C-alpha positions in Angstrom: 14.2 -3.1 -61.6 11.0 -3.9 -59.8 10.5 -3.0 -56.2 9.8 -6.1 -54.0 7.9 -5.5 -50.8 6.1 -7.9 -48.4 3.6 -5.3 -47.2 -0.1 -5.8 -47.4 -2.6 -3.1 -47.8 -3.9 -3.2 -44.2 -0.5 -3.0 -42.5 -1.2 0.6 -41.7 -4.3 -0.3 -39.7 -2.4 -3.1 -37.9 0.3 -0.6 -36.8 -2.4 2.0 -35.9 -4.5 -0.4 -33.8 -1.4 -1.9 -32.2 0.0 1.5 -31.2 -3.4 2.5 -29.8 -3.5 -0.7 -27.6 0.0 0.0 -26.4 -0.8 3.6 -25.5 -4.0 2.5 -23.8 -2.2 -0.1 -21.7 0.5 2.4 -20.7 -2.1 5.0 -19.7 -3.9 2.4 -17.6 -0.7 1.3 -16.0 0.3 4.9 -15.1 -3.1 5.9 -13.7 -3.9 2.8 -11.8 -0.7 1.9 -10.1 -0.5 2.2 -6.4 1.5 5.1 -4.8 4.4 3.5 -3.0 4.6 6.5 -0.5 0.8 6.5 0.2 0.0 5.9 3.9 -1.3 2.5 4.9 -4.8 2.5 6.3 -5.3 0.2 9.3 -7.6 0.2 12.3 -6.8 -1.0 15.7 -9.8 -1.8 18.0 -9.3 -0.3 21.5 -9.4 -2.7 24.4 -12.5 -3.1 26.4 -10.8 -1.4 29.4 -10.7 1.9 27.4 -14.5 1.9 26.8 -16.6 4.4 28.7 -18.3 2.9 31.8 -15.7 0.1 32.4 -16.5 -1.6 35.7 -13.5 -3.9 35.9 -10.1 -3.6 37.6 -8.6 -0.1 37.3 -4.8 -0.1 36.9 -2.8 2.4 39.0 -1.2 5.4 37.3 1.7 4.2 35.0 5.1 5.1 36.3 8.6 3.8 36.3 9.3 1.6 39.3 12.8 0.9 40.3 13.7 -1.5 43.1 16.4 -0.4 45.5 19.4 -2.4 44.6 20.9 -2.2 48.2 17.9 -4.0 49.6 18.1 -6.9 47.1 21.8 -7.4 47.6 21.7 -8.0 51.4 
């Protein structure tokens, strides 16, 4: 009985090159993906009032201010 196959002579090279492409894509995906736990880099410009030599209005020292409730009830 004769063996019937549908393989061509260059099937090996097709499988070899295909697997090399898959390995290359997996390598690129693993090495180039972003780290989900990496810190986000952002910059916030300080206001002009924080610049040295500010000549505008100077705010008073920050503190909690509580109104007397007995004075506002009367």
